[in-house]
N, C-alpha and C positions, 0 to 999 in steps of 0.2 A: 504494500500500500504506500502511496506517496504521502509524505508528510512535509508540510510547509509551515515554517515558523516566522513570524514577524515580530520585531521588537515593538514597533508602533505602526499604526495604520491610520491614515486620515482620509475620510470620505467627504468629498465636497458636495455631492449631489446623488440622490437616489430617485429614479423615475418609477413610473407605475409598473413597468415590467422588470425592474431590477430588485435585488434583494441582498442582504448581508446575512449569512448563515454561520453560526458559531457552533462548535462542538462536532459530533459525528453526524455526517450527512450521508445517508444511503439513498441512492436513486434507484427506485424499483422500476422494472420494465425497460431498463437501458442496457444495451450491449455495446461493448467496445472491443474491436479486434485490431491487431497490428500484425501485418504480414510483410516481411522483407524478403524479396527474391532478387538475388544478385549473383553474378558469376561471370568471370572473364577468363580465368585460367592464366596461362603464361605465354609469352612470345619469346622464342629463342632463335638464335642465329644471327650472324653478322648482317647488318643492314636490314633487319626485319622491321616492318612497319605495319601498323593497323590503320586502315582508312575506311571511313563510312561503315563502321561496325554496327550491326543490328542483331537483336536476339529475339527469340520467341519462347515464352514460358508457358507451358501447359499445366493447368491445375489438374491433378489426378486424385 
């Protein structure tokens, strides 16, 4: 779980759709996913170059 601590906080303005929530806040019915797909490998050899590289990732 992410924990953020502030020594002080100053709020200049709260609007109708804003809020300040203190303590433990659990959002029900929300889902968060983070997927990172990356890969390149290596390029070996004298005078080797990579130009206009593209990749296709298939979800299985």
